[in-house]
VEXMAR-643675 format. One line per 2 residues: number of its first residue (from 1); their letters; for each residue x, y, z of N, C-alpha, C. Coordinates in nm, 4 decimals, m for minus. Example, Ala and Ser with C-alpha at 12.3 -4.5 7.8 and 13.67 -1.06 7.14 Angstrom:
BEGIN
1> AS> 1.3190/m0.5690/0.7800/1.2300/m0.4500/0.7800/1.3200/m0.3300/0.7800 | 1.2850/m0.2250/0.7080/1.3670/m0.1060/0.7140/1.2900/0.0030/0.7870 .
# end
This chain:
BEGIN
1> MS> 1.5621/m3.0309/2.8013/1.4861/m3.1519/2.7730/1.5018/m3.2502/2.8888 | 1.3936/m3.3094/2.9289/1.3931/m3.4018/3.0420/1.4364/m3.5412/2.9974 .
3> TQ> 1.5197/m3.6022/3.0753/1.5595/m3.7394/3.0474/1.4804/m3.8327/3.1366 | 1.4871/m3.9600/3.1083/1.4145/m4.0587/3.1880/1.4575/m4.0526/3.3347 .
5> ED> 1.5858/m4.0276/3.3598/1.6340/m4.0214/3.4980/1.5752/m3.9019/3.5733 | 1.5424/m3.7946/3.5012/1.4891/m3.6740/3.5634/1.3396/m3.6832/3.5927 .
7> KK> 1.2715/m3.7740/3.5283/1.1265/m3.7837/3.5412/1.0875/m3.8316/3.6800 | 0.9863/m3.7670/3.7350/0.9358/m3.8040/3.8667/0.7939/m3.8578/3.8502 .
9> YF> 0.7587/m3.9490/3.9344/0.6258/m4.0084/3.9340/0.5662/m3.9928/4.0730 | 0.4367/m3.9737/4.0776/0.3691/m3.9487/4.2041/0.2468/m4.0380/4.2192 .
11> AY> 0.2299/m4.0909/4.3391/0.1034/m4.1499/4.3796/0.0378/m4.0406/4.4630 | m0.0916/m4.0190/4.4431/m0.1557/m3.9067/4.5107/m0.2977/m3.9403/4.5551 .
13> IV> m0.3467/m3.8583/4.6467/m0.4861/m3.8665/4.6904/m0.5447/m3.7267/4.6793 | m0.6620/m3.7181/4.6174/m0.7368/m3.5930/4.6180/m0.8651/m3.6150/4.6970 .
15> EC> m0.9067/m3.5099/4.7650/m1.0340/m3.5142/4.8355/m1.1386/m3.4467/4.7471 | m1.2488/m3.5149/4.7270/m1.3568/m3.4627/4.6439/m1.4507/m3.3760/4.7269 .
17> KD> m1.5358/m3.2998/4.6580/m1.6309/m3.2103/4.7235/m1.7191/m3.2836/4.8241 | m1.7511/m3.4104/4.7956/m1.8383/m3.4872/4.8849/m1.7627/m3.5552/4.9991 .
19> GS> m1.6324/m3.5279/5.0113/m1.5521/m3.5857/5.1186/m1.4900/m3.7195/5.0847 | m1.5237/m3.7745/4.9703/m1.4634/m3.9013/4.9301/m1.3200/m3.8769/4.8828 .
21> LY> m1.2428/m3.9831/4.8775/m1.1022/m3.9738/4.8391/m1.0786/m4.0522/4.7109 | m0.9991/m3.9947/4.6217/m0.9629/m4.0603/4.4964/m0.8117/m4.0728/4.4922 .
23> TG> m0.7623/m4.1897/4.4564/m0.6187/m4.2159/4.4491/m0.5778/m4.2413/4.3048 | m0.4646/m4.1846/4.2652/m0.4141/m4.2050/4.1308/m0.2636/m4.1906/4.1264 .
25> FT> m0.2082/m4.1913/4.0047/m0.0650/m4.1645/3.9874/m0.0473/m4.0751/3.8661 | 0.0614/m3.9987/3.8657/0.0860/m3.9031/3.7589/0.2333/m3.8640/3.7562 .
27> TD> 0.2713/m3.7896/3.6535/0.4045/m3.7309/3.6472/0.3996/m3.5802/3.6732 | 0.2783/m3.5241/3.6787/0.2616/m3.3793/3.6973/0.1408/m3.3543/3.7881 .
29> LA> 0.1673/m3.3340/3.9163/0.0601/m3.3189/4.0144/m0.0319/m3.2003/3.9848 | 0.0263/m3.0847/3.9616/m0.0552/m2.9644/3.9397/m0.1458/m2.9815/3.8180 .
31> NR> m0.0917/m3.0336/3.7119/m0.1698/m3.0539/3.5906/m0.2795/m3.1581/3.6124 | m0.2474/m3.2621/3.6856/m0.3457/m3.3681/3.7091/m0.4626/m3.3179/3.7924 .
33> VR> m0.4350/m3.2415/3.8966/m0.5424/m3.1850/3.9787/m0.6273/m3.0901/3.8938 | m0.5616/m3.0080/3.8132/m0.6335/m2.9168/3.7231/m0.7231/m2.9964/3.6275 .
35> TH> m0.6705/m3.1048/3.5742/m0.7482/m3.1889/3.4823/m0.8708/m3.2469/3.5523 | m0.8519/m3.2953/3.6751/m0.9670/m3.3444/3.7526/m1.0711/m3.2339/3.7683 .
37> NE> m1.0271/m3.1144/3.8036/m1.1197/m3.0040/3.8291/m1.1849/m2.9489/3.7032 | m1.1262/m2.9761/3.5886/m1.1863/m2.9359/3.4613/m1.2867/m3.0409/3.4118 .
39> GK> m1.2995/m3.1508/3.4866/m1.3929/m3.2560/3.4469/m1.3385/m3.3473/3.3386 | m1.2089/m3.3394/3.3142/m1.1456/m3.4204/3.2101/m1.0650/m3.5355/3.2683 .
41> GA> m1.0631/m3.5444/3.3998/m0.9864/m3.6496/3.4664/m1.0675/m3.7774/3.4745 | m1.0551/m3.8450/3.5838/m1.1238/m3.9716/3.6047/m1.2754/m3.9515/3.6095 .
43> KY> m1.3469/m4.0508/3.5626/m1.4932/m4.0484/3.5656/m1.5432/m4.0264/3.7092 | m1.4757/m4.0890/3.8056/m1.5152/m4.0785/3.9455/m1.5159/m3.9339/3.9941 .
45> TK> m1.4119/m3.8591/3.9606/m1.4002/m3.7223/4.0118/m1.4835/m3.6226/3.9320 | m1.5213/m3.6579/3.8125/m1.5954/m3.5669/3.7251/m1.7220/m3.5140/3.7927 .
47> AR> m1.7942/m3.6008/3.8626/m1.9195/m3.5629/3.9280/m1.8983/m3.5165/4.0720 | m1.7732/m3.5122/4.1166/m1.7456/m3.4782/4.2564/m1.6509/m3.3588/4.2686 .
49> RP> m1.6546/m3.2712/4.1723/m1.5674/m3.1535/4.1714/m1.6207/m3.0453/4.2634 | m1.5334/m2.9591/4.3146/m1.3888/m2.9585/4.2937/m1.3180/m3.0592/4.3834 .
51> VR> m1.1962/m3.0919/4.3413/m1.1107/m3.1788/4.4220/m0.9918/m3.0961/4.4693 | m0.9300/m3.1441/4.5782/m0.8072/m3.0768/4.6236/m0.7057/m3.1829/4.6621 .
53> LV> m0.5825/m3.1563/4.6285/m0.4734/m3.2478/4.6595/m0.4504/m3.2499/4.8100 | m0.4561/m3.3692/4.8701/m0.4366/m3.3791/5.0150/m0.3169/m3.4661/5.0523 .
55> YY> m0.2619/m3.5399/4.9560/m0.1502/m3.6293/4.9881/m0.0793/m3.6706/4.8600 | 0.0517/m3.6836/4.8681/0.1266/m3.7421/4.7569/0.2588/m3.7978/4.8057 .
57> EE> 0.3096/m3.8924/4.7290/0.4427/m3.9488/4.7501/0.5135/m3.9479/4.6153 | 0.6439/m3.9256/4.6173/0.7240/m3.9182/4.4947/0.8041/m4.0458/4.4753 .
59> FA> 0.8152/m4.0893/4.3487/0.8879/m4.2120/4.3140/0.9755/m4.1901/4.1923 | 1.0790/m4.2713/4.1820/1.1733/m4.2607/4.0706/1.1240/m4.3327/3.9452 .
61> TK> 1.0328/m4.4301/3.9634/0.9853/m4.5061/3.8469/0.8334/m4.5139/3.8442 | 0.7801/m4.5315/3.7255/0.6364/m4.5473/3.7073/0.5863/m4.6715/3.7811 .
63> QL> 0.6640/m4.7778/3.7738/0.6245/m4.9032/3.8373/0.6068/m4.8874/3.9880 | 0.7008/m4.8168/4.0526/0.6903/m4.7947/4.1977/0.5684/m4.7092/4.2323 .
65> AM> 0.5431/m4.6060/4.1528/0.4272/m4.5194/4.1776/0.2971/m4.5970/4.1601 | 0.2906/m4.6807/4.0576/0.1700/m4.7600/4.0328/0.1487/m4.8642/4.1427 .
67> KR> 0.2579/m4.9210/4.1908/0.2480/m5.0188/4.2991/0.1959/m4.9523/4.4263 | 0.2459/m4.8324/4.4557/0.1997/m4.7605/4.5744/0.0539/m4.7169/4.5581 .
69> EA> 0.0174/m4.6724/4.4391/m0.1217/m4.6353/4.4121/m0.2136/m4.7537/4.4428 | m0.1769/m4.8716/4.3941/m0.2576/m4.9918/4.4173/m0.2679/m5.0232/4.5660 .
71> AI> m0.1572/m5.0070/4.6392/m0.1582/m5.0343/4.7831/m0.2479/m4.9347/4.8569 | m0.2411/m4.8068/4.8182/m0.3248/m4.7052/4.8826/m0.4721/m4.7328/4.8550 .
73> KK> m0.5040/m4.7739/4.7333/m0.6433/m4.8020/4.6969/m0.7032/m4.9141/4.7817 | m0.6196/m5.0021/4.8328/m0.6676/m5.1131/4.9156/m0.6960/m5.0708/5.0600 .
75> LT> m0.6492/m4.9529/5.0983/m0.6714/m4.9046/5.2341/m0.8175/m4.8634/5.2531 | m0.8639/m4.8690/5.3763/m0.9973/m4.8188/5.4069/m0.9930/m4.6660/5.4049 .
77> HQ> m1.1102/m4.6051/5.4042/m1.1177/m4.4590/5.4078/m1.0463/m4.4062/5.5323 | m1.0690/m4.4713/5.6462/m1.0056/m4.4290/5.7716/m0.8532/m4.4406/5.7629 .
79> QK> m0.8034/m4.5490/5.7048/m0.6583/m4.5654/5.6902/m0.5995/m4.4584/5.5980 | m0.6723/m4.4224/5.4941/m0.6277/m4.3165/5.4051/m0.6236/m4.1831/5.4796 .
81> QE> m0.7264/m4.1564/5.5625/m0.7279/m4.0330/5.6413/m0.6089/m4.0272/5.7362 | m0.5759/m4.1412/5.7977/m0.4599/m4.1458/5.8868/m0.3311/m4.1192/5.8111 .
83> LI> m0.3203/m4.1728/5.6906/m0.2039/m4.1479/5.6048/m0.1926/m3.9988/5.5765 | m0.3034/m3.9369/5.5415/m0.3060/m3.7929/5.5105/m0.2701/m3.7121/5.6350 .
85> NN> m0.3296/m3.7457/5.7479/m0.3079/m3.6703/5.8716/m0.1677/m3.6856/5.9279 | m0.1033/m3.7971/5.9014/0.0311/m3.8226/5.9544/0.1411/m3.7756/5.8597 .
87> R> 0.1070/m3.7138/5.7531/0.2044/m3.6667/5.6547/0.2831/m3.5533/5.7100 .
# end
């Protein structure tokens, strides 16, 4: 059984079929990408499938992951590409 200390949180970026980027946060990257590709994820990605995971960062708390997600969302497309390319 997983305890709160064991739980990991991720801020992530997926690239959509049309080349656009979607940023989110989750506790299970593989499941979240699968959910996006099944059309059950975010409304944004539903019409832009398939998506592929291109970037993620791991955090110890939900708050930190959400804060990073918000910061990434404020970046321009070019800045996000640089983040992905410099990983």
